[in-house]
Predicted model as a PDB file, atoms N, CA, C, CB and O in Angstrom, pLDDT in the B-factor column:
MODEL        1                                                                  
ATOM      1  N   MET A   1      71.895 -43.039 -66.043  1.00 70.00           N  
ATOM      2  CA  MET A   1      73.094 -43.860 -65.879  1.00 70.00           C  
ATOM      3  C   MET A   1      72.795 -45.077 -65.007  1.00 70.00           C  
ATOM      4  CB  MET A   1      74.239 -43.031 -65.264  1.00 70.00           C  
ATOM      5  O   MET A   1      73.205 -46.196 -65.314  1.00 70.00           O  
ATOM      6  N   ARG A   2      72.078 -44.836 -63.922  1.00 71.00           N  
ATOM      7  CA  ARG A   2      71.751 -45.908 -63.002  1.00 71.00           C  
ATOM      8  C   ARG A   2      70.833 -46.937 -63.685  1.00 71.00           C  
ATOM      9  CB  ARG A   2      71.084 -45.337 -61.733  1.00 71.00           C  
ATOM     10  O   ARG A   2      70.992 -48.146 -63.519  1.00 71.00           O  
ATOM     11  N   LYS A   3      69.869 -46.413 -64.456  1.00 70.00           N  
ATOM     12  CA  LYS A   3      68.931 -47.279 -65.165  1.00 70.00           C  
ATOM     13  C   LYS A   3      69.661 -48.108 -66.225  1.00 70.00           C  
ATOM     14  CB  LYS A   3      67.811 -46.441 -65.816  1.00 70.00           C  
ATOM     15  O   LYS A   3      69.333 -49.274 -66.442  1.00 70.00           O  
ATOM     16  N   LEU A   4      70.639 -47.506 -66.873  1.00 65.00           N  
ATOM     17  CA  LEU A   4      71.435 -48.184 -67.884  1.00 65.00           C  
ATOM     18  C   LEU A   4      72.209 -49.347 -67.257  1.00 65.00           C  
ATOM     19  CB  LEU A   4      72.401 -47.194 -68.563  1.00 65.00           C  
ATOM     20  O   LEU A   4      72.263 -50.440 -67.821  1.00 65.00           O  
ATOM     21  N   LYS A   5      72.807 -49.103 -66.085  1.00 70.00           N  
ATOM     22  CA  LYS A   5      73.533 -50.156 -65.379  1.00 70.00           C  
ATOM     23  C   LYS A   5      72.592 -51.284 -64.973  1.00 70.00           C  
ATOM     24  CB  LYS A   5      74.240 -49.586 -64.141  1.00 70.00           C  
ATOM     25  O   LYS A   5      72.932 -52.463 -65.072  1.00 70.00           O  
ATOM     26  N   LYS A   6      71.395 -50.898 -64.513  1.00 70.00           N  
ATOM     27  CA  LYS A   6      70.424 -51.898 -64.096  1.00 70.00           C  
ATOM     28  C   LYS A   6      69.996 -52.752 -65.298  1.00 70.00           C  
ATOM     29  CB  LYS A   6      69.196 -51.219 -63.444  1.00 70.00           C  
ATOM     30  O   LYS A   6      69.929 -53.977 -65.202  1.00 70.00           O  
ATOM     31  N   ASN A   7      69.707 -52.094 -66.430  1.00 82.00           N  
ATOM     32  CA  ASN A   7      69.314 -52.818 -67.644  1.00 82.00           C  
ATOM     33  C   ASN A   7      70.428 -53.747 -68.121  1.00 82.00           C  
ATOM     34  CB  ASN A   7      68.944 -51.829 -68.760  1.00 82.00           C  
ATOM     35  O   ASN A   7      70.178 -54.878 -68.540  1.00 82.00           O  
ATOM     36  N   THR A   8      71.643 -53.255 -68.051  1.00 84.00           N  
ATOM     37  CA  THR A   8      72.795 -54.066 -68.446  1.00 84.00           C  
ATOM     38  C   THR A   8      72.919 -55.283 -67.534  1.00 84.00           C  
ATOM     39  CB  THR A   8      74.094 -53.228 -68.406  1.00 84.00           C  
ATOM     40  O   THR A   8      73.173 -56.396 -67.995  1.00 84.00           O  
ATOM     41  N   GLY A   9      72.738 -55.059 -66.249  1.00 81.00           N  
ATOM     42  CA  GLY A   9      72.793 -56.162 -65.278  1.00 81.00           C  
ATOM     43  C   GLY A   9      71.712 -57.191 -65.541  1.00 81.00           C  
ATOM     44  O   GLY A   9      71.963 -58.394 -65.461  1.00 81.00           O  
ATOM     45  N   VAL A  10      70.528 -56.735 -65.851  1.00 84.00           N  
ATOM     46  CA  VAL A  10      69.418 -57.641 -66.149  1.00 84.00           C  
ATOM     47  C   VAL A  10      69.730 -58.443 -67.406  1.00 84.00           C  
ATOM     48  CB  VAL A  10      68.095 -56.854 -66.321  1.00 84.00           C  
ATOM     49  O   VAL A  10      69.504 -59.652 -67.448  1.00 84.00           O  
ATOM     50  N   ARG A  11      70.250 -57.770 -68.433  1.00 87.00           N  
ATOM     51  CA  ARG A  11      70.594 -58.471 -69.681  1.00 87.00           C  
ATOM     52  C   ARG A  11      71.676 -59.528 -69.444  1.00 87.00           C  
ATOM     53  CB  ARG A  11      71.069 -57.465 -70.748  1.00 87.00           C  
ATOM     54  O   ARG A  11      71.594 -60.641 -69.962  1.00 87.00           O  
ATOM     55  N   ILE A  12      72.665 -59.170 -68.672  1.00 88.00           N  
ATOM     56  CA  ILE A  12      73.748 -60.121 -68.371  1.00 88.00           C  
ATOM     57  C   ILE A  12      73.194 -61.310 -67.605  1.00 88.00           C  
ATOM     58  CB  ILE A  12      74.878 -59.439 -67.556  1.00 88.00           C  
ATOM     59  O   ILE A  12      73.558 -62.453 -67.879  1.00 88.00           O  
ATOM     60  N   THR A  13      72.317 -61.047 -66.651  1.00 89.00           N  
ATOM     61  CA  THR A  13      71.711 -62.127 -65.881  1.00 89.00           C  
ATOM     62  C   THR A  13      70.900 -63.048 -66.787  1.00 89.00           C  
ATOM     63  CB  THR A  13      70.822 -61.558 -64.770  1.00 89.00           C  
ATOM     64  O   THR A  13      70.981 -64.270 -66.666  1.00 89.00           O  
ATOM     65  N   LYS A  14      70.119 -62.461 -67.695  1.00 88.00           N  
ATOM     66  CA  LYS A  14      69.330 -63.272 -68.629  1.00 88.00           C  
ATOM     67  C   LYS A  14      70.244 -64.088 -69.529  1.00 88.00           C  
ATOM     68  CB  LYS A  14      68.407 -62.380 -69.479  1.00 88.00           C  
ATOM     69  O   LYS A  14      69.966 -65.256 -69.803  1.00 88.00           O  
ATOM     70  N   LEU A  15      71.326 -63.485 -69.989  1.00 89.00           N  
ATOM     71  CA  LEU A  15      72.275 -64.175 -70.841  1.00 89.00           C  
ATOM     72  C   LEU A  15      72.902 -65.358 -70.106  1.00 89.00           C  
ATOM     73  CB  LEU A  15      73.357 -63.208 -71.321  1.00 89.00           C  
ATOM     74  O   LEU A  15      73.040 -66.449 -70.659  1.00 89.00           O  
ATOM     75  N   ARG A  16      73.275 -65.123 -68.862  1.00 92.00           N  
ATOM     76  CA  ARG A  16      73.859 -66.205 -68.064  1.00 92.00           C  
ATOM     77  C   ARG A  16      72.850 -67.321 -67.846  1.00 92.00           C  
ATOM     78  CB  ARG A  16      74.355 -65.671 -66.713  1.00 92.00           C  
ATOM     79  O   ARG A  16      73.207 -68.499 -67.865  1.00 92.00           O  
ATOM     80  N   PHE A  17      71.594 -66.955 -67.639  1.00 92.00           N  
ATOM     81  CA  PHE A  17      70.548 -67.954 -67.455  1.00 92.00           C  
ATOM     82  C   PHE A  17      70.386 -68.793 -68.717  1.00 92.00           C  
ATOM     83  CB  PHE A  17      69.217 -67.281 -67.085  1.00 92.00           C  
ATOM     84  O   PHE A  17      70.268 -70.016 -68.641  1.00 92.00           O  
ATOM     85  N   VAL A  18      70.380 -68.141 -69.872  1.00 92.00           N  
ATOM     86  CA  VAL A  18      70.255 -68.856 -71.148  1.00 92.00           C  
ATOM     87  C   VAL A  18      71.454 -69.779 -71.340  1.00 92.00           C  
ATOM     88  CB  VAL A  18      70.143 -67.857 -72.336  1.00 92.00           C  
ATOM     89  O   VAL A  18      71.294 -70.931 -71.745  1.00 92.00           O  
ATOM     90  N   GLU A  19      72.643 -69.283 -71.053  1.00 95.00           N  
ATOM     91  CA  GLU A  19      73.849 -70.104 -71.178  1.00 95.00           C  
ATOM     92  C   GLU A  19      73.802 -71.294 -70.231  1.00 95.00           C  
ATOM     93  CB  GLU A  19      75.100 -69.266 -70.902  1.00 95.00           C  
ATOM     94  O   GLU A  19      74.162 -72.408 -70.610  1.00 95.00           O  
ATOM     95  N   ALA A  20      73.359 -71.060 -69.004  1.00 96.00           N  
ATOM     96  CA  ALA A  20      73.255 -72.142 -68.019  1.00 96.00           C  
ATOM     97  C   ALA A  20      72.231 -73.179 -68.476  1.00 96.00           C  
ATOM     98  CB  ALA A  20      72.867 -71.582 -66.631  1.00 96.00           C  
ATOM     99  O   ALA A  20      72.451 -74.380 -68.323  1.00 96.00           O  
ATOM    100  N   GLU A  21      71.131 -72.724 -69.026  1.00 96.00           N  
ATOM    101  CA  GLU A  21      70.100 -73.639 -69.519  1.00 96.00           C  
ATOM    102  C   GLU A  21      70.626 -74.463 -70.697  1.00 96.00           C  
ATOM    103  CB  GLU A  21      68.837 -72.853 -69.937  1.00 96.00           C  
ATOM    104  O   GLU A  21      70.357 -75.661 -70.783  1.00 96.00           O  
ATOM    105  N   GLU A  22      71.366 -73.832 -71.594  1.00 97.00           N  
ATOM    106  CA  GLU A  22      71.962 -74.554 -72.717  1.00 97.00           C  
ATOM    107  C   GLU A  22      72.965 -75.590 -72.225  1.00 97.00           C  
ATOM    108  CB  GLU A  22      72.643 -73.576 -73.684  1.00 97.00           C  
ATOM    109  O   GLU A  22      73.014 -76.710 -72.734  1.00 97.00           O  
ATOM    110  N   MET A  23      73.758 -75.214 -71.241  1.00 97.00           N  
ATOM    111  CA  MET A  23      74.744 -76.130 -70.666  1.00 97.00           C  
ATOM    112  C   MET A  23      74.033 -77.304 -70.001  1.00 97.00           C  
ATOM    113  CB  MET A  23      75.652 -75.395 -69.645  1.00 97.00           C  
ATOM    114  O   MET A  23      74.475 -78.446 -70.123  1.00 97.00           O  
ATOM    115  N   ARG A  24      72.946 -77.035 -69.305  1.00 97.00           N  
ATOM    116  CA  ARG A  24      72.178 -78.093 -68.645  1.00 97.00           C  
ATOM    117  C   ARG A  24      71.630 -79.070 -69.684  1.00 97.00           C  
ATOM    118  CB  ARG A  24      71.021 -77.490 -67.807  1.00 97.00           C  
ATOM    119  O   ARG A  24      71.705 -80.285 -69.498  1.00 97.00           O  
ATOM    120  N   LYS A  25      71.082 -78.544 -70.771  1.00 98.00           N  
ATOM    121  CA  LYS A  25      70.543 -79.401 -71.837  1.00 98.00           C  
ATOM    122  C   LYS A  25      71.645 -80.256 -72.449  1.00 98.00           C  
ATOM    123  CB  LYS A  25      69.866 -78.549 -72.932  1.00 98.00           C  
ATOM    124  O   LYS A  25      71.451 -81.443 -72.707  1.00 98.00           O  
ATOM    125  N   GLN A  26      72.796 -79.647 -72.676  1.00 98.00           N  
ATOM    126  CA  GLN A  26      73.928 -80.376 -73.258  1.00 98.00           C  
ATOM    127  C   GLN A  26      74.380 -81.506 -72.331  1.00 98.00           C  
ATOM    128  CB  GLN A  26      75.105 -79.415 -73.537  1.00 98.00           C  
ATOM    129  O   GLN A  26      74.626 -82.627 -72.775  1.00 98.00           O  
ATOM    130  N   LYS A  27      74.483 -81.197 -71.049  1.00 98.00           N  
ATOM    131  CA  LYS A  27      74.909 -82.216 -70.077  1.00 98.00           C  
ATOM    132  C   LYS A  27      73.879 -83.330 -69.970  1.00 98.00           C  
ATOM    133  CB  LYS A  27      75.138 -81.582 -68.694  1.00 98.00           C  
ATOM    134  O   LYS A  27      74.243 -84.496 -69.817  1.00 98.00           O  
ATOM    135  N   LEU A  28      72.596 -82.986 -70.051  1.00 98.00           N  
ATOM    136  CA  LEU A  28      71.542 -83.992 -70.016  1.00 98.00           C  
ATOM    137  C   LEU A  28      71.633 -84.907 -71.232  1.00 98.00           C  
ATOM    138  CB  LEU A  28      70.163 -83.323 -69.954  1.00 98.00           C  
ATOM    139  O   LEU A  28      71.486 -86.122 -71.106  1.00 98.00           O  
ATOM    140  N   GLU A  29      71.874 -84.331 -72.404  1.00 98.00           N  
ATOM    141  CA  GLU A  29      72.041 -85.132 -73.617  1.00 98.00           C  
ATOM    142  C   GLU A  29      73.241 -86.060 -73.499  1.00 98.00           C  
ATOM    143  CB  GLU A  29      72.199 -84.226 -74.840  1.00 98.00           C  
ATOM    144  O   GLU A  29      73.178 -87.220 -73.908  1.00 98.00           O  
ATOM    145  N   GLU A  30      74.338 -85.549 -72.936  1.00 98.00           N  
ATOM    146  CA  GLU A  30      75.534 -86.375 -72.739  1.00 98.00           C  
ATOM    147  C   GLU A  30      75.234 -87.523 -71.780  1.00 98.00           C  
ATOM    148  CB  GLU A  30      76.704 -85.522 -72.201  1.00 98.00           C  
ATOM    149  O   GLU A  30      75.649 -88.659 -72.012  1.00 98.00           O  
ATOM    150  N   LEU A  31      74.523 -87.224 -70.720  1.00 98.00           N  
ATOM    151  CA  LEU A  31      74.167 -88.249 -69.738  1.00 98.00           C  
ATOM    152  C   LEU A  31      73.283 -89.315 -70.377  1.00 98.00           C  
ATOM    153  CB  LEU A  31      73.451 -87.616 -68.529  1.00 98.00           C  
ATOM    154  O   LEU A  31      73.496 -90.509 -70.165  1.00 98.00           O  
ATOM    155  N   GLN A  32      72.296 -88.888 -71.156  1.00 98.00           N  
ATOM    156  CA  GLN A  32      71.412 -89.837 -71.825  1.00 98.00           C  
ATOM    157  C   GLN A  32      72.187 -90.697 -72.814  1.00 98.00           C  
ATOM    158  CB  GLN A  32      70.278 -89.100 -72.542  1.00 98.00           C  
ATOM    159  O   GLN A  32      71.929 -91.895 -72.935  1.00 98.00           O  
ATOM    160  N   SER A  33      73.121 -90.099 -73.509  1.00 98.00           N  
ATOM    161  CA  SER A  33      73.942 -90.841 -74.465  1.00 98.00           C  
ATOM    162  C   SER A  33      74.805 -91.881 -73.740  1.00 98.00           C  
ATOM    163  CB  SER A  33      74.834 -89.874 -75.275  1.00 98.00           C  
ATOM    164  O   SER A  33      74.908 -93.024 -74.184  1.00 98.00           O  
ATOM    165  N   LEU A  34      75.416 -91.482 -72.635  1.00 98.00           N  
ATOM    166  CA  LEU A  34      76.236 -92.415 -71.857  1.00 98.00           C  
ATOM    167  C   LEU A  34      75.384 -93.536 -71.279  1.00 98.00           C  
ATOM    168  CB  LEU A  34      76.967 -91.676 -70.730  1.00 98.00           C  
ATOM    169  O   LEU A  34      75.809 -94.691 -71.251  1.00 98.00           O  
ATOM    170  N   ASP A  35      74.191 -93.201 -70.820  1.00 98.00           N  
ATOM    171  CA  ASP A  35      73.287 -94.191 -70.267  1.00 98.00           C  
ATOM    172  C   ASP A  35      72.881 -95.207 -71.337  1.00 98.00           C  
ATOM    173  CB  ASP A  35      72.047 -93.509 -69.676  1.00 98.00           C  
ATOM    174  O   ASP A  35      72.849 -96.411 -71.083  1.00 98.00           O  
ATOM    175  N   ARG A  36      72.577 -94.713 -72.518  1.00 98.00           N  
ATOM    176  CA  ARG A  36      72.203 -95.583 -73.638  1.00 98.00           C  
ATOM    177  C   ARG A  36      73.370 -96.511 -73.997  1.00 98.00           C  
ATOM    178  CB  ARG A  36      71.783 -94.737 -74.874  1.00 98.00           C  
ATOM    179  O   ARG A  36      73.175 -97.708 -74.207  1.00 98.00           O  
ATOM    180  N   ALA A  37      74.573 -95.955 -74.066  1.00 98.00           N  
ATOM    181  CA  ALA A  37      75.760 -96.752 -74.391  1.00 98.00           C  
ATOM    182  C   ALA A  37      76.005 -97.821 -73.326  1.00 98.00           C  
ATOM    183  CB  ALA A  37      76.998 -95.844 -74.526  1.00 98.00           C  
ATOM    184  O   ALA A  37      76.382 -98.947 -73.650  1.00 98.00           O  
ATOM    185  N   HIS A  38      75.793 -97.471 -72.066  1.00 98.00           N  
ATOM    186  CA  HIS A  38      75.986 -98.429 -70.977  1.00 98.00           C  
ATOM    187  C   HIS A  38      74.971 -99.577 -71.072  1.00 98.00           C  
ATOM    188  CB  HIS A  38      75.863 -97.719 -69.612  1.00 98.00           C  
ATOM    189  O   HIS A  38      75.320-100.741 -70.877  1.00 98.00           O  
ATOM    190  N   ARG A  39      73.714 -99.235 -71.373  1.00 98.00           N  
ATOM    191  CA  ARG A  39      72.690-100.268 -71.528  1.00 98.00           C  
ATOM    192  C   ARG A  39      73.017-101.187 -72.702  1.00 98.00           C  
ATOM    193  CB  ARG A  39      71.308 -99.629 -71.727  1.00 98.00           C  
ATOM    194  O   ARG A  39      72.873-102.405 -72.596  1.00 98.00           O  
ATOM    195  N   GLU A  40      73.459-100.608 -73.824  1.00 98.00           N  
ATOM    196  CA  GLU A  40      73.835-101.409 -74.995  1.00 98.00           C  
ATOM    197  C   GLU A  40      75.004-102.338 -74.657  1.00 98.00           C  
ATOM    198  CB  GLU A  40      74.209-100.489 -76.184  1.00 98.00           C  
ATOM    199  O   GLU A  40      75.020-103.501 -75.061  1.00 98.00           O  
ATOM    200  N   TYR A  41      75.972-101.817 -73.920  1.00 98.00           N  
ATOM    201  CA  TYR A  41      77.118-102.623 -73.498  1.00 98.00           C  
ATOM    202  C   TYR A  41      76.669-103.778 -72.606  1.00 98.00           C  
ATOM    203  CB  TYR A  41      78.148-101.751 -72.758  1.00 98.00           C  
ATOM    204  O   TYR A  41      77.107-104.914 -72.788  1.00 98.00           O  
ATOM    205  N   SER A  42      75.804-103.489 -71.649  1.00 98.00           N  
ATOM    206  CA  SER A  42      75.323-104.528 -70.734  1.00 98.00           C  
ATOM    207  C   SER A  42      74.563-105.604 -71.483  1.00 98.00           C  
ATOM    208  CB  SER A  42      74.433-103.921 -69.650  1.00 98.00           C  
ATOM    209  O   SER A  42      74.732-106.793 -71.213  1.00 98.00           O  
ATOM    210  N   ASN A  43      73.721-105.189 -72.428  1.00 98.00           N  
ATOM    211  CA  ASN A  43      72.966-106.166 -73.221  1.00 98.00           C  
ATOM    212  C   ASN A  43      73.897-107.029 -74.064  1.00 98.00           C  
ATOM    213  CB  ASN A  43      71.952-105.452 -74.127  1.00 98.00           C  
ATOM    214  O   ASN A  43      73.717-108.243 -74.154  1.00 98.00           O  
ATOM    215  N   MET A  44      74.886-106.404 -74.675  1.00 98.00           N  
ATOM    216  CA  MET A  44      75.849-107.146 -75.486  1.00 98.00           C  
ATOM    217  C   MET A  44      76.621-108.136 -74.609  1.00 98.00           C  
ATOM    218  CB  MET A  44      76.825-106.175 -76.199  1.00 98.00           C  
ATOM    219  O   MET A  44      76.846-109.278 -75.008  1.00 98.00           O  
ATOM    220  N   LYS A  45      77.017-107.703 -73.435  1.00 98.00           N  
ATOM    221  CA  LYS A  45      77.765-108.568 -72.516  1.00 98.00           C  
ATOM    222  C   LYS A  45      76.927-109.788 -72.127  1.00 98.00           C  
ATOM    223  CB  LYS A  45      78.185-107.782 -71.249  1.00 98.00           C  
ATOM    224  O   LYS A  45      77.430-110.911 -72.115  1.00 98.00           O  
ATOM    225  N   MET A  46      75.645-109.564 -71.809  1.00 98.00           N  
ATOM    226  CA  MET A  46      74.777-110.688 -71.444  1.00 98.00           C  
ATOM    227  C   MET A  46      74.599-111.658 -72.614  1.00 98.00           C  
ATOM    228  CB  MET A  46      73.407-110.173 -70.978  1.00 98.00           C  
ATOM    229  O   MET A  46      74.613-112.874 -72.423  1.00 98.00           O  
ATOM    230  N   ARG A  47      74.431-111.111 -73.837  1.00 98.00           N  
ATOM    231  CA  ARG A  47      74.306-111.977 -75.015  1.00 98.00           C  
ATOM    232  C   ARG A  47      75.569-112.797 -75.228  1.00 98.00           C  
ATOM    233  CB  ARG A  47      74.007-111.142 -76.266  1.00 98.00           C  
ATOM    234  O   ARG A  47      75.502-113.989 -75.525  1.00 98.00           O  
ATOM    235  N   MET A  48      76.710-112.158 -75.076  1.00 98.00           N  
ATOM    236  CA  MET A  48      77.985-112.861 -75.272  1.00 98.00           C  
ATOM    237  C   MET A  48      78.173-113.940 -74.214  1.00 98.00           C  
ATOM    238  CB  MET A  48      79.164-111.869 -75.231  1.00 98.00           C  
ATOM    239  O   MET A  48      78.636-115.038 -74.523  1.00 98.00           O  
ATOM    240  N   GLU A  49      77.821-113.640 -72.979  1.00 98.00           N  
ATOM    241  CA  GLU A  49      77.944-114.639 -71.916  1.00 98.00           C  
ATOM    242  C   GLU A  49      77.044-115.841 -72.204  1.00 98.00           C  
ATOM    243  CB  GLU A  49      77.589-114.021 -70.545  1.00 98.00           C  
ATOM    244  O   GLU A  49      77.443-116.987 -71.993  1.00 98.00           O  
ATOM    245  N   ALA A  50      75.835-115.575 -72.683  1.00 98.00           N  
ATOM    246  CA  ALA A  50      74.910-116.664 -73.033  1.00 98.00           C  
ATOM    247  C   ALA A  50      75.476-117.475 -74.201  1.00 98.00           C  
ATOM    248  CB  ALA A  50      73.503-116.100 -73.397  1.00 98.00           C  
ATOM    249  O   ALA A  50      75.404-118.703 -74.191  1.00 98.00           O  
ATOM    250  N   ASP A  51      76.034-116.801 -75.199  1.00 98.00           N  
ATOM    251  CA  ASP A  51      76.624-117.497 -76.350  1.00 98.00           C  
ATOM    252  C   ASP A  51      77.799-118.371 -75.915  1.00 98.00           C  
ATOM    253  CB  ASP A  51      77.087-116.482 -77.415  1.00 98.00           C  
ATOM    254  O   ASP A  51      77.940-119.505 -76.374  1.00 98.00           O  
ATOM    255  N   ILE A  52      78.627-117.847 -75.041  1.00 98.00           N  
ATOM    256  CA  ILE A  52      79.787-118.607 -74.553  1.00 98.00           C  
ATOM    257  C   ILE A  52      79.318-119.837 -73.781  1.00 98.00           C  
ATOM    258  CB  ILE A  52      80.690-117.719 -73.653  1.00 98.00           C  
ATOM    259  O   ILE A  52      79.856-120.931 -73.952  1.00 98.00           O  
ATOM    260  N   LYS A  53      78.310-119.646 -72.930  1.00 98.00           N  
ATOM    261  CA  LYS A  53      77.775-120.774 -72.160  1.00 98.00           C  
ATOM    262  C   LYS A  53      77.230-121.840 -73.109  1.00 98.00           C  
ATOM    263  CB  LYS A  53      76.664-120.298 -71.185  1.00 98.00           C  
ATOM    264  O   LYS A  53      77.470-123.030 -72.907  1.00 98.00           O  
ATOM    265  N   ASP A  54      76.505-121.423 -74.134  1.00 98.00           N  
ATOM    266  CA  ASP A  54      75.953-122.349 -75.125  1.00 98.00           C  
ATOM    267  C   ASP A  54      77.075-123.100 -75.855  1.00 98.00           C  
ATOM    268  CB  ASP A  54      75.072-121.585 -76.139  1.00 98.00           C  
ATOM    269  O   ASP A  54      77.001-124.314 -76.049  1.00 98.00           O  
ATOM    270  N   LEU A  55      78.100-122.364 -76.251  1.00 98.00           N  
ATOM    271  CA  LEU A  55      79.234-123.008 -76.930  1.00 98.00           C  
ATOM    272  C   LEU A  55      79.942-124.018 -76.032  1.00 98.00           C  
ATOM    273  CB  LEU A  55      80.232-121.954 -77.397  1.00 98.00           C  
ATOM    274  O   LEU A  55      80.331-125.094 -76.487  1.00 98.00           O  
ATOM    275  N   LEU A  56      80.107-123.671 -74.765  1.00 98.00           N  
ATOM    276  CA  LEU A  56      80.755-124.605 -73.832  1.00 98.00           C  
ATOM    277  C   LEU A  56      79.930-125.879 -73.667  1.00 98.00           C  
ATOM    278  CB  LEU A  56      80.967-123.937 -72.462  1.00 98.00           C  
ATOM    279  O   LEU A  56      80.479-126.979 -73.601  1.00 98.00           O  
ATOM    280  N   LEU A  57      78.601-125.720 -73.601  1.00 98.00           N  
ATOM    281  CA  LEU A  57      77.730-126.893 -73.504  1.00 98.00           C  
ATOM    282  C   LEU A  57      77.849-127.759 -74.761  1.00 98.00           C  
ATOM    283  CB  LEU A  57      76.262-126.459 -73.290  1.00 98.00           C  
ATOM    284  O   LEU A  57      77.902-128.985 -74.664  1.00 98.00           O  
ATOM    285  N   LYS A  58      77.892-127.138 -75.924  1.00 98.00           N  
ATOM    286  CA  LYS A  58      78.038-127.878 -77.181  1.00 98.00           C  
ATOM    287  C   LYS A  58      79.386-128.588 -77.245  1.00 98.00           C  
ATOM    288  CB  LYS A  58      77.885-126.931 -78.383  1.00 98.00           C  
ATOM    289  O   LYS A  58      79.476-129.723 -77.714  1.00 98.00           O  
ATOM    290  N   MET A  59      80.437-127.913 -76.768  1.00 97.00           N  
ATOM    291  CA  MET A  59      81.766-128.535 -76.753  1.00 97.00           C  
ATOM    292  C   MET A  59      81.780-129.752 -75.834  1.00 97.00           C  
ATOM    293  CB  MET A  59      82.835-127.519 -76.305  1.00 97.00           C  
ATOM    294  O   MET A  59      82.362-130.783 -76.171  1.00 97.00           O  
ATOM    295  N   GLU A  60      81.137-129.631 -74.670  1.00 97.00           N  
ATOM    296  CA  GLU A  60      81.056-130.758 -73.732  1.00 97.00           C  
ATOM    297  C   GLU A  60      80.318-131.925 -74.369  1.00 97.00           C  
ATOM    298  CB  GLU A  60      80.354-130.334 -72.425  1.00 97.00           C  
ATOM    299  O   GLU A  60      80.747-133.073 -74.261  1.00 97.00           O  
ATOM    300  N   ALA A  61      79.195-131.627 -75.040  1.00 96.00           N  
ATOM    301  CA  ALA A  61      78.412-132.677 -75.682  1.00 96.00           C  
ATOM    302  C   ALA A  61      79.223-133.354 -76.784  1.00 96.00           C  
ATOM    303  CB  ALA A  61      77.107-132.100 -76.257  1.00 96.00           C  
ATOM    304  O   ALA A  61      79.195-134.578 -76.917  1.00 96.00           O  
ATOM    305  N   THR A  62      79.943-132.563 -77.571  1.00 96.00           N  
ATOM    306  CA  THR A  62      80.777-133.120 -78.643  1.00 96.00           C  
ATOM    307  C   THR A  62      81.888-133.979 -78.054  1.00 96.00           C  
ATOM    308  CB  THR A  62      81.378-131.992 -79.513  1.00 96.00           C  
ATOM    309  O   THR A  62      82.195-135.049 -78.578  1.00 96.00           O  
ATOM    310  N   LYS A  63      82.480-133.518 -76.982  1.00 94.00           N  
ATOM    311  CA  LYS A  63      83.565-134.242 -76.315  1.00 94.00           C  
ATOM    312  C   LYS A  63      83.044-135.598 -75.808  1.00 94.00           C  
ATOM    313  CB  LYS A  63      84.149-133.398 -75.134  1.00 94.00           C  
ATOM    314  O   LYS A  63      83.720-136.618 -75.946  1.00 94.00           O  
ATOM    315  N   ARG A  64      81.836-135.598 -75.220  1.00 93.00           N  
ATOM    316  CA  ARG A  64      81.239-136.838 -74.721  1.00 93.00           C  
ATOM    317  C   ARG A  64      80.940-137.796 -75.888  1.00 93.00           C  
ATOM    318  CB  ARG A  64      79.941-136.532 -73.924  1.00 93.00           C  
ATOM    319  O   ARG A  64      81.188-138.998 -75.791  1.00 93.00           O  
ATOM    320  N   ASN A  65      80.406-137.250 -76.984  1.00 93.00           N  
ATOM    321  CA  ASN A  65      80.084-138.081 -78.131  1.00 93.00           C  
ATOM    322  C   ASN A  65      81.332-138.696 -78.770  1.00 93.00           C  
ATOM    323  CB  ASN A  65      79.328-137.266 -79.158  1.00 93.00           C  
ATOM    324  O   ASN A  65      81.298-139.837 -79.231  1.00 93.00           O  
ATOM    325  N   LEU A  66      82.414-137.951 -78.794  1.00 91.00           N  
ATOM    326  CA  LEU A  66      83.655-138.457 -79.393  1.00 91.00           C  
ATOM    327  C   LEU A  66      84.318-139.519 -78.508  1.00 91.00           C  
ATOM    328  CB  LEU A  66      84.632-137.300 -79.640  1.00 91.00           C  
ATOM    329  O   LEU A  66      85.031-140.389 -79.009  1.00 91.00           O  
ATOM    330  N   SER A  67      84.087-139.448 -77.220  1.00 87.00           N  
ATOM    331  CA  SER A  67      84.745-140.397 -76.314  1.00 87.00           C  
ATOM    332  C   SER A  67      83.946-141.701 -76.188  1.00 87.00           C  
ATOM    333  CB  SER A  67      84.931-139.762 -74.926  1.00 87.00           C  
ATOM    334  O   SER A  67      84.414-142.640 -75.545  1.00 87.00           O  
ATOM    335  N   LEU A  68      82.760-141.777 -76.785  1.00 75.00           N  
ATOM    336  CA  LEU A  68      81.973-143.027 -76.739  1.00 75.00           C  
ATOM    337  C   LEU A  68      82.476-144.059 -77.673  1.00 75.00           C  
ATOM    338  CB  LEU A  68      80.546-142.763 -77.047  1.00 75.00           C  
ATOM    339  O   LEU A  68      81.917-145.154 -77.742  1.00 75.00           O  
TER     340      LEU A  68                                                      
ENDMDL                                                                          
END                                                                             
């Protein structure tokens, strides 16, 4: 009886360890996905800011050319 309880306890502990490891892997994947999305967002934001700056410069140049 005592050995049975011990074996059951060991199995439960192993099961919890496997579950914890699976949860850790899942959370790591989620973190990596969020990190990737954040990097993509930052890159897109920088590209858009550069495009806006370029457009503003072109608008200024056009405005100067039209006023001549």
